VEXNUVEX-133131 format. One line per 3 residues: number of its first residue (from 1); their letters; for each residue x negated, y, z of N, C-alpha, C, CB. Coordinates in nm, 4 decimals, padded with zeros to 6 digits, always signed. Atoms other than C-alpha are relative to their C-alpha. Last residue first. Glycine has a CB too. Layout:
BEGIN
NUM	a	X/Y/Z/X/Y/Z/X/Y/Z/X/Y/Z  ... $
This chain:
BEGIN
127	inl	+00.1982/-00.0108/+00.0378/-02.4540/+01.3080/-02.5988/-00.0075/-00.0760/-00.0862/-00.1306/-00.0507/+00.1135  -00.0066/+00.1367/+00.0507/-02.0128/+01.3237/-02.6392/-00.1470/+00.0558/-00.0151/+00.1116/-00.0637/-00.1357  +00.1321/-00.0304/+00.1803/-01.8925/+01.6425/-02.4944/-00.0288/-00.1312/-00.0561/-00.2070/+00.0752/+00.0339 $
124	eva	+00.0796/+00.1460/+00.0046/-01.6014/+01.7009/-02.2576/-00.0598/+00.0302/-00.1180/+00.0883/-00.1522/-00.0037  +00.0500/+00.0731/+00.1554/-01.5473/+02.0484/-02.2205/-00.0326/-00.0794/+00.0551/-00.1060/+00.0469/-00.1088  +00.1131/+00.1165/+00.0208/-01.3329/+02.1607/-01.9302/-00.0029/+00.0132/-00.1540/+00.0436/-00.1745/+00.0608 $
121	gaf	-00.0189/+00.0676/+00.0829/-01.0623/+02.4111/-01.7655/-00.1440/-00.0670/-00.0232/+00.0654/+00.0700/-00.0986  +00.1470/+00.0275/+00.0041/-01.0537/+02.7474/-01.4723/+00.0114/-00.1063/-00.1752/-00.0642/-00.1084/+00.1853  -00.0193/+00.0648/+00.0919/-00.9007/+03.0305/-01.4815/-00.0684/-00.0868/+00.0221/-00.0070/+00.0443/-00.0998 $
118	lek	-00.0478/+00.0114/+00.1695/-00.8780/+03.3060/-01.3307/-00.0213/-00.0619/-00.0529/-00.0190/+00.0627/-00.0864  +00.0732/+00.0997/+00.1446/-01.0001/+03.1701/-00.9673/+00.1126/+00.1012/-00.1102/+00.0469/-00.2532/-00.0004  -00.2012/+00.0875/+00.0715/-00.9253/+03.5005/-00.6552/-00.1053/-00.0957/-00.1790/+00.2226/+00.2558/-00.1097 $
115	gdq	-00.0170/+00.1789/-00.0409/-01.2848/+03.5068/-00.4824/+00.0599/-00.0075/-00.0123/-00.0081/-00.0819/+00.0916  +00.0208/-00.0053/-00.1552/-01.2867/+03.9517/-00.5937/+00.0533/-00.1668/+00.0479/+00.1117/+00.1471/+00.0809  +00.1130/-00.1578/+00.0288/-01.3026/+03.7622/-00.9941/+00.1204/+00.0516/+00.1659/+00.0320/+00.1509/-00.2506 $
112	eft	-00.0415/-00.0819/-00.0980/-01.3365/+03.4491/-01.0601/-00.0242/+00.1209/-00.0061/-00.0353/-00.0311/+00.0998  +00.0648/-00.1305/-00.0638/-01.3734/+03.2425/-01.3176/+00.0491/+00.0427/+00.0211/-00.0631/+00.0772/-00.0287  -00.0675/-00.1560/-00.1237/-01.4635/+02.8610/-01.3407/+00.0031/+00.1492/+00.0302/-00.0434/-00.0016/+00.1099 $
109	lki	+00.0866/-00.1398/-00.0658/-01.5559/+02.5702/-01.5971/+00.0692/+00.0875/+00.1239/-00.0192/+00.1212/-00.1300  -00.0998/-00.0765/-00.0930/-01.5934/+02.2131/-01.5322/-00.0280/+00.1671/-00.0343/-00.0340/-00.0422/+00.1811  +00.0174/-00.1129/-00.0594/-01.8711/+02.0866/-01.7948/+00.1371/+00.0645/+00.0904/-00.0470/+00.0859/-00.1117 $
106	ewd	-00.1327/-00.1622/-00.0759/-01.7177/+01.7575/-01.8493/-00.1096/+00.1073/+00.0477/+00.1322/-00.0511/+00.2039  +00.0330/-00.1248/-00.1231/-02.0288/+01.4690/-02.0067/+00.1772/+00.1140/-00.0414/-00.2265/+00.1284/-00.0584  -00.0491/-00.0087/-00.0550/-01.9876/+01.0982/-02.2210/+00.0116/+00.1487/+00.0856/-00.0216/-00.0961/+00.0269 $
103	gpm	-00.1011/+00.1156/-00.0797/-02.3006/+00.8749/-02.2806/+00.1101/+00.2122/-00.0455/-00.0702/-00.1025/+00.2691  -00.1393/+00.0271/+00.1362/-02.6110/+00.9729/-02.3578/+00.0578/-00.0512/+00.0470/+00.0000/-00.0716/-00.1352  +00.0138/+00.1550/+00.1034/-02.8469/+01.0298/-02.0569/+00.0948/+00.0365/-00.0712/+00.0273/-00.1706/+00.0624 $
100	afh	+00.1390/+00.1401/-00.0286/-02.9971/+01.2978/-01.7820/+00.0390/-00.0846/-00.1158/+00.0086/-00.1212/+00.1793  -00.1340/+00.1496/+00.0757/-02.7313/+01.6092/-01.9837/-00.1263/-00.1234/+00.0124/+00.0792/+00.0277/-00.2561  +00.0894/+00.1214/+00.0203/-02.9303/+01.9622/-01.7922/+00.1380/-00.2240/-00.0198/-00.1379/+00.0256/+00.2134 $
97	ipl	-00.0814/+00.0875/-00.0476/-02.7422/+02.2996/-01.8310/-00.0258/-00.1976/-00.0408/+00.1359/+00.0693/-00.0579  +00.0370/+00.1203/+00.1385/-02.9162/+02.6010/-01.8805/+00.1768/-00.1295/+00.0932/-00.2865/-00.1208/+00.0227  +00.0376/+00.1536/-00.0368/-02.6617/+02.8646/-01.8315/-00.0707/-00.1502/-00.0468/+00.0911/-00.0316/+00.0157 $
94	vfd	+00.0853/+00.1328/+00.1100/-02.6093/+03.1387/-01.9760/+00.0422/-00.0453/+00.1382/-00.2074/-00.0093/-00.0820  +00.0808/+00.1676/-00.1360/-02.3680/+03.3974/-01.9099/-00.0162/-00.0225/-00.0794/+00.0583/-00.1334/+00.1150  -00.0156/+00.1445/-00.0300/-02.3810/+03.7160/-02.1481/+00.0001/-00.0546/+00.1120/-00.0759/-00.0627/-00.0483 $
91	gar	-00.1641/+00.0004/-00.0997/-02.4188/+04.0852/-02.0741/+00.0441/-00.1401/+00.0330/+00.1506/+00.0696/-00.0950  -00.1160/-00.0039/+00.0827/-02.6862/+04.0925/-02.3595/+00.1453/+00.0452/+00.1201/+00.0118/-00.1734/-00.0848  +00.0081/-00.1701/+00.0460/-02.9840/+04.1478/-02.1186/+00.1706/+00.0135/+00.0001/-00.0930/+00.0436/-00.1957 $
88	nrk	+00.0858/-00.0677/+00.0833/-02.8807/+03.7849/-01.9938/-00.0186/+00.1079/-00.0080/+00.0107/-00.0148/-00.0896  -00.0522/-00.1175/+00.1449/-02.5950/+03.7408/-01.7065/-00.1649/+00.0063/-00.0005/+00.1237/+00.2028/+00.0329  +00.1289/-00.1171/+00.0039/-02.7108/+03.4299/-01.4838/+00.1113/+00.0687/-00.1070/-00.2048/-00.0536/-00.0719 $
85	fav	+00.0653/-00.0510/+00.1485/-02.3945/+03.1512/-01.4502/-00.1408/+00.0631/+00.0570/+00.1105/+00.1385/-00.0973  -00.0361/-00.1572/+00.0677/-02.2897/+02.9830/-01.0834/-00.1226/+00.0495/-00.1821/-00.0606/+00.1493/+00.1828  +00.1089/-00.0690/+00.1357/-02.3476/+02.6710/-01.0731/+00.0153/+00.1188/+00.0233/+00.0332/-00.0225/-00.1713 $
82	kgs	-00.0775/-00.0499/+00.0384/-02.0424/+02.4196/-00.8561/-00.1451/+00.0657/-00.0294/+00.1286/+00.0385/+00.0658  -00.0780/-00.0988/-00.0968/-02.2303/+02.0756/-00.8034/+00.0283/+00.1157/-00.0188/-00.0471/+00.0181/+00.1013  +00.0572/-00.1292/-00.0690/-02.4325/+01.9400/-01.0435/+00.0347/+00.1012/+00.1079/-00.0106/+00.0685/-00.0791 $
79	ahh	-00.0941/-00.1262/-00.0107/-02.3118/+01.5924/-01.1007/-00.1021/+00.0654/+00.0945/+00.1741/-00.0218/+00.0659  +00.1308/-00.1240/+00.0552/-02.5376/+01.3307/-01.2172/+00.1462/+00.1324/+00.0202/-00.0960/-00.0327/-00.2490  +00.1405/+00.0331/+00.0180/-02.4318/+00.9949/-00.9848/-00.0819/+00.1407/-00.1441/+00.0070/-00.2044/-00.0634 $
76	grm	+00.0836/-00.0587/-00.0789/-02.1284/+01.1669/-00.8777/-00.2038/-00.0281/-00.0054/+00.0737/-00.0479/+00.1313  -00.0579/-00.1310/-00.1522/-01.8874/+01.0327/-01.1330/-00.0618/-00.0115/+00.1220/+00.1694/-00.0154/+00.0637  +00.1029/+00.0089/-00.1451/-02.0529/+00.7937/-01.3387/+00.0043/+00.1150/+00.0989/-00.1629/-00.0043/-00.0398 $
73	spm	-00.0019/+00.0961/-00.0069/-01.7535/+00.7536/-01.6079/-00.1006/-00.0616/+00.0760/+00.0154/-00.0262/-00.0941  -00.1332/+00.0773/-00.0640/-01.6520/+01.0953/-01.6260/-00.0098/-00.1075/+00.0208/+00.1116/-00.0056/-00.0626  -00.0508/+00.1379/+00.0911/-02.0362/+01.1831/-01.6233/+00.0510/-00.0496/+00.0262/-00.0460/-00.0864/-00.0395 $
70	dye	+00.0205/+00.2084/-00.0446/-02.1064/+01.5083/-01.4606/-00.0145/-00.0450/-00.0821/+00.1077/-00.1076/+00.0575  +00.0137/+00.1202/+00.0958/-02.1005/+01.9269/-01.4621/-00.0401/-00.2388/+00.0245/-00.1366/+00.0853/-00.0768  +00.0417/+00.0954/-00.1178/-01.9997/+02.2133/-01.2206/+00.0257/-00.1461/-00.1966/+00.1720/-00.0053/+00.2231 $
67	afa	+00.0061/+00.1711/+00.0934/-02.0061/+02.5684/-01.3976/-00.0316/-00.1530/+00.0744/-00.1440/+00.0055/-00.1194  +00.0215/+00.1477/-00.0703/-01.9117/+02.8855/-01.2338/+00.0218/-00.1378/-00.1467/+00.1586/-00.0188/+00.1552  +00.0056/+00.1347/+00.0940/-01.8470/+03.2039/-01.4066/-00.0954/-00.0720/+00.0355/-00.0188/+00.0159/-00.1452 $
64	qis	+00.0835/+00.0847/+00.0229/-01.8236/+03.5838/-01.2452/+00.0619/-00.1606/-00.0236/-00.0907/+00.0190/+00.1084  -00.0118/+00.1810/+00.0592/-01.5961/+03.8280/-01.3422/-00.1132/-00.0301/+00.0189/+00.0376/-00.0486/-00.1654  -00.1093/+00.0381/-00.0711/-01.6499/+04.2022/-01.1459/+00.0487/-00.1895/-00.0530/+00.1260/+00.1348/-00.0409 $
61	dsp	+00.0683/+00.0415/-00.0932/-01.8699/+04.3143/-01.4097/-00.0002/-00.0808/+00.1648/-00.0345/+00.0857/-00.0041  -00.0422/+00.0442/-00.0631/-01.6915/+04.2726/-01.7255/-00.0704/-00.0224/+00.1977/+00.0193/-00.0876/-00.0946  +00.0689/+00.0026/-00.0937/-01.7739/+04.3894/-02.0620/+00.1079/-00.0032/+00.1276/-00.0975/+00.1104/-00.0129 $
58	ksl	+00.0794/-00.1924/+00.0039/-01.5158/+04.3375/-02.3353/-00.0650/-00.0669/+00.1544/+00.1617/+00.2184/+00.0181  -00.0385/-00.0969/+00.1057/-01.4653/+03.9906/-02.5006/-00.0188/+00.1574/+00.0557/+00.1605/-00.0309/-00.0442  -00.1558/-00.0362/-00.0420/-01.6327/+03.7950/-02.3137/-00.0093/+00.0846/-00.0821/+00.0555/+00.0471/+00.1470 $
55	kik	-00.0517/-00.1570/+00.0219/-01.9303/+03.5899/-02.4021/+00.1135/+00.0141/+00.0422/+00.0085/+00.0543/-00.1348  -00.1572/-00.0605/-00.0427/-02.0200/+03.2638/-02.2065/+00.0006/+00.1560/-00.0289/+00.0400/-00.0233/+00.1825  -00.0219/-00.1372/-00.0404/-02.3777/+03.0040/-02.2899/+00.1342/+00.1148/-00.0140/-00.0983/+00.0492/-00.0622 $
52	miv	-00.1452/-00.0853/+00.0082/-02.4974/+02.7496/-02.2021/+00.0675/+00.1312/-00.0037/+00.0504/-00.0225/+00.0746  -00.0874/-00.1685/-00.0866/-02.8317/+02.6638/-02.2399/+00.1403/-00.0170/-00.0623/-00.0789/+00.2075/-00.0635  -00.0628/-00.0577/+00.1360/-02.9216/+02.2670/-02.3450/+00.0154/+00.1168/+00.1306/+00.1638/-00.0903/-00.1103 $
49	dgv	-00.1064/-00.1732/-00.0408/-03.1446/+02.1102/-02.0975/+00.0544/+00.0289/-00.1110/-00.0877/+00.1643/+00.0463  +00.0146/-00.0438/-00.0340/-03.1653/+01.6707/-02.1887/-00.0284/+00.1533/+00.0974/+00.0017/-00.0554/-00.0390  +00.0685/-00.0022/-00.1938/-03.0201/+01.4774/-02.3520/-00.1069/+00.0519/+00.0644/-00.0389/-00.1219/+00.0559 $
46	kpk	+00.0805/+00.0800/+00.0509/-02.8769/+01.6927/-02.6689/-00.0310/-00.0953/+00.2028/-00.1518/+00.1105/-00.1082  +00.0599/+00.0200/-00.1404/-02.6655/+01.9465/-02.7125/-00.0500/-00.1408/-00.0401/+00.1128/+00.0098/+00.1446  -00.0349/+00.1243/+00.0194/-02.7136/+02.1092/-03.0684/+00.0164/-00.0707/+00.1501/-00.1056/-00.0648/-00.0947 $
43	evf	-00.0298/+00.1140/+00.0797/-02.8379/+02.4489/-02.9892/+00.0537/-00.0964/+00.0448/-00.0867/-00.0453/-00.0505  +00.1091/-00.1161/+00.1172/-02.8054/+02.8025/-02.7959/-00.0081/-00.1209/-00.1312/-00.2289/+00.0535/+00.0867  +00.1689/+00.0111/-00.0298/-02.5171/+02.6528/-02.6833/-00.0834/+00.0027/-00.0901/-00.0456/-00.1109/+00.0575 $
40	syn	+00.1019/+00.1151/+00.0928/-02.1533/+02.7979/-02.7205/-00.1300/-00.0167/+00.0257/-00.0139/+00.0291/-00.1438  +00.1545/+00.0545/-00.0447/-01.8503/+02.9488/-02.5072/-00.0990/-00.0611/-00.1741/+00.0369/-00.1805/+00.1432  +00.1160/+00.1861/+00.0511/-01.5704/+03.1322/-02.6036/-00.0924/+00.0054/+00.0262/-00.0428/-00.0634/-00.1471 $
37	fnv	+00.1308/+00.0296/+00.0057/-01.4011/+03.4456/-02.3435/-00.0512/-00.1186/-00.1006/-00.0332/-00.0276/+00.1328  +00.0149/+00.1091/+00.0569/-01.1042/+03.6974/-02.4022/-00.1558/-00.1065/+00.0136/+00.0318/+00.0485/-00.1294  +00.1536/+00.0331/-00.0164/-01.0459/+03.9868/-02.1686/+00.0456/-00.1136/-00.0210/-00.0969/+00.0282/+00.1312 $
34	gdt	+00.0991/-00.0362/+00.0844/-00.6990/+04.1713/-02.2684/-00.1417/-00.0445/+00.0361/+00.0061/+00.1351/-00.0119  -00.0624/-00.0273/+00.0853/-00.5007/+04.0067/-01.9723/-00.1038/+00.0923/-00.0804/+00.1245/+00.0464/+00.0451  -00.0759/-00.0388/-00.0437/-00.7143/+03.7473/-01.8525/+00.0908/+00.1629/-00.0438/-00.0573/-00.0236/+00.1001 $
31	lai	+00.0961/+00.0009/-00.1101/-00.9415/+03.5002/-01.9659/+00.1333/+00.0724/+00.1641/-00.1742/+00.1377/-00.0660  -00.0584/-00.2090/-00.0783/-00.7694/+03.4983/-02.2806/-00.0058/-00.1433/+00.1555/+00.2909/+00.1406/-00.0812  -00.1202/+00.0763/-00.1512/-00.9827/+03.1822/-02.4789/+00.0815/+00.1131/+00.0788/-00.1105/-00.0879/+00.1589 $
28	dtk	-00.0263/-00.0756/-00.0810/-01.1832/+03.2753/-02.8309/+00.1356/-00.0181/+00.0858/-00.0119/+00.1036/-00.0630  -00.1941/-00.0128/-00.0110/-01.2543/+02.9849/-02.9916/+00.0111/+00.0508/+00.1227/+00.1102/-00.1583/-00.0035  -00.0149/-00.1156/+00.0475/-01.6600/+02.9362/-02.9977/+00.1566/+00.0390/-00.0465/-00.0967/+00.0051/-00.1041 $
25	akl	+00.0756/-00.1537/+00.0001/-01.6407/+02.6101/-02.8248/+00.0054/+00.0866/-00.1635/-00.1922/-00.0315/+00.0454  +00.0583/+00.0800/+00.1126/-01.3163/+02.4032/-02.7952/-00.1068/+00.1737/-00.0049/+00.1410/-00.0711/-00.1701  +00.0216/-00.1385/+00.0278/-01.1527/+02.4069/-02.4393/-00.1211/-00.0547/-00.1650/-00.0888/+00.1071/+00.1781 $
22	gda	+00.0040/+00.0807/+00.1552/-01.0932/+01.9781/-02.4014/-00.0214/+00.1645/-00.1049/+00.2072/-00.1179/-00.0453  +00.1295/+00.1118/+00.0047/-00.9629/+02.0339/-02.0878/+00.0256/-00.0172/-00.1477/+00.0084/-00.1663/+00.1069  +00.1331/-00.0351/+00.1051/-00.7640/+02.3056/-01.9904/-00.0622/-00.0532/-00.0894/-00.0926/+00.0174/+00.0426 $
19	ras	-00.0265/-00.0947/-00.0077/-00.5369/+02.2683/-01.6981/-00.0457/+00.0958/-00.1644/-00.0551/+00.0253/+00.1333  +00.0447/+00.0099/+00.1284/-00.6243/+01.8976/-01.6163/+00.0250/+00.0806/-00.0427/+00.0238/-00.0790/-00.0695  +00.1326/-00.0212/-00.0116/-00.6430/+01.9902/-01.2510/-00.0248/+00.0250/-00.1096/-00.0771/-00.0879/+00.0497 $
16	fat	-00.0156/-00.1071/-00.0108/-00.2508/+01.9387/-01.2417/-00.1629/+00.0397/+00.0323/+00.1146/+00.0261/+00.0938  -00.1013/-00.0777/+00.1116/-00.2476/+01.5856/-01.4606/-00.0003/+00.1563/+00.0764/+00.1940/-00.0853/-00.0124  +00.0435/+00.0031/+00.1193/-00.5373/+01.4203/-01.2678/+00.0183/+00.1330/-00.0986/+00.0595/-00.1113/-00.0478 $
13	lvt	+00.0972/-00.1371/-00.0050/-00.4277/+01.5917/-00.8961/-00.0609/-00.0332/-00.1029/-00.1034/+00.0359/+00.1260  -00.0717/-00.2044/+00.0038/-00.0952/+01.3709/-00.9921/-00.0688/+00.0805/+00.0032/+00.0835/+00.0727/+00.1116  -00.0955/-00.0196/+00.1589/-00.2924/+01.0653/-01.1234/+00.0331/+00.0985/-00.0164/+00.1258/-00.0635/-00.0304 $
10	lfl	+00.1379/-00.0593/+00.0872/-00.5645/+01.0947/-00.7678/+00.0926/+00.0224/-00.1278/-00.1613/-00.1282/-00.0304  +00.0690/-00.1703/-00.0143/-00.2305/+01.1099/-00.5555/-00.1344/+00.0030/-00.0907/-00.0569/+00.0474/+00.1893  -00.0731/-00.1325/+00.0037/-00.1116/+00.7849/-00.6774/-00.0831/+00.1335/-00.0042/+00.0862/+00.0067/+00.1211 $
7	avf	-00.0150/-00.0983/+00.1570/-00.3779/+00.6527/-00.6840/+00.0747/+00.0446/-00.0329/-00.0098/-00.0339/-00.1103  +00.1436/-00.0657/+00.0172/-00.4309/+00.6765/-00.2994/-00.0818/+00.0374/-00.2042/-00.1118/-00.1455/+00.1007  -00.0245/-00.1715/-00.0756/-00.0987/+00.5603/-00.2252/-00.0510/+00.0885/-00.0696/-00.0670/+00.0370/+00.1441 $
4	lsk	-00.0951/-00.0108/+00.0876/-00.1655/+00.2239/-00.4523/+00.0116/+00.1849/+00.0661/+00.1464/-00.1365/+00.0163  +00.0811/-00.0731/+00.1660/-00.4400/+00.1992/-00.2720/+00.0653/+00.0026/-00.0343/-00.0935/-00.0392/-00.1048  +00.0684/-00.1630/+00.0226/-00.2583/+00.2714/+00.0795/-00.0738/-00.0232/-00.1040/-00.1007/+00.0734/+00.1226 $
1	m	-00.1264/-00.1417/-00.0053/+00.0287/-00.0036/+00.0080/-00.1406/+00.0923/+00.0201/+00.1616/+00.0114/+00.1761 $
């Protein structure tokens, strides 16, 4: 009975937390009224370190971007934990992502403003 409850709970939790899965690269995604973002990688994702870049349609010093990445098939073994993006000179968000091995990867993106979550979604990749 306990395992049935846990399985049901995880199913419901997954359904509600997957509100923007499958974000597409170089596609404008609404963040707030009048502000969109898009993401790209400096080079094609591969095993090793790859820089992820996020551009906002309008500059905003009050918005922060975070990522958590891991392999869904091996949850926790390669988990990054919540990592803040840094700003480059152009004002874009940048973060080195370390893909430890080939396989399916998920990058959960979160944007916050004044301590409140504006957006959460996931990028799914096969390396």
